[in-house]
C-alpha positions, -999 to 999 in steps of 0.1 A, spaced: -244 215 632 -259 240 608 -270 262 636 -235 262 651 -220 272 617 -246 301 614 -238 313 649 -201 312 642 -206 332 610 -227 358 629 -200 360 656 -173 367 630 -194 396 614 -201 410 649 -164 410 658 -155 428 626 -182 454 632 -171 460 668 -135 463 656 -145 488 628 -165 509 652 -137 509 678 -112 522 652 -135 551 640 -124 584 653 -141 617 648 -116 642 633 -124 678 639 -134 699 610 -106 722 599 -108 758 612 -91 773 581 -93 771 543 -65 776 517 -67 794 484 -39 802 460 -34 825 430 -4 833 409 12 866 416 13 891 387 47 886 371 48 922 360 43 933 397 58 905 419 54 908 457 81 929 475 115 911 477 106 887 449 114 886 412 91 873 384 113 844 376 108 829 412 72 818 403 56 833 434 21 820 445 -1 840 468 -16 818 496 -46 830 515 -54 814 548 -90 821 559 -105 813 593 -138 795 584 -148 788 620 -170 809 642 -142 814 667 -109 832 666 -80 809 656 -43 809 663 -18 804 636 20 799 641 38 811 610 73 795 607 98 794 578 92 806 543 72 774 534 48 781 563 43 744 569 26 740 535 30 709 513 34 720 476 22 697 448 38 708 415 34 691 382 49 701 348 29 688 318 14 662 342 46 649 356 61 657 391 86 685 391 121 680 405 126 694 440 154 719 447 179 717 475 156 742 494 127 717 493 149 688 504 161 710 533 125 718 543 116 681 541 145 672 564 138 700 588 102 687 592 117 654 604 138 664 634 152 628 639 172 632 607 203 653 605 200 678 576 229 678 551 215 710 537 222 745 551 194 759 573 168 779 554 168 805 582 131 800 589 118 826 613 98 816 644 71 840 655 45 841 681 11 828 672 -11 852 652 -47 854 661 -70 852 630 -105 866 637 -135 844 627 -142 849 590 -110 868 584 -77 858 568 -44 868 555 -24 864 523 13 855 521 37 850 492 51 815 486 80 813 461 72 779 447 101 783 422 125 783 451 114 748 461 108 732 427 127 736 394 103 757 373 128 769 348 119 746 320 92 757 296 58 740 301 25 741 318 28 738 356 -1 730 379 3 739 416 -18 730 446 -9 734 483 -21 715 513 -16 718 551 -23 695 580 -44 710 608 -24 691 634 9 680 617 23 665 649 -9 646 657 -19 625 627 -48 609 645 -65 643 649 -52 659 618 -72 668 587 -55 677 554 -68 711 540 -63 715 502 -62 746 481 -75 751 447 -52 742 418 -37 769 395 -19 768 362 13 787 354 27 786 319 65 791 315 71 800 279 101 790 257 131 813 261 125 845 241 87 842 242 64 864 263 68 866 301 54 838 323 16 837 328 
């Protein structure tokens, strides 16, 4: 009887191990990295004003092969994580529209953001490009405080089983009280 109980216990552990191994999938390593920096408010990127809180996002091909990147919309498929004094910041209608546009089964009640579709861009191995991201257009960054911003992007957003989340560094932007110095 004891031997039967021991065999049963071993069988249960074996089944769990087999099940665990069967569910393990190798996700590919991301081919790109993300880095962000605050744009200089005294010299904002072309077509932007300092009050829009623009972040410069650098995509870098970290693989040893050329990669293809399809740029679409002003948000470029990035998820933005914005906190003010440690609390989540309220999304604007622009961010709600982007969220709904990413889920094509929903009908957006917000006007289209006019995202432009382009052909894939080839990024040479070890090279990258930098684009402006007006975070203040997507999150209400008008209140004074200390904002922390991080961006992330899925390597395969439409294939979660293969996708890996790539995270940027985190930066801090200080929005001063009205009448104080310009934002940092």
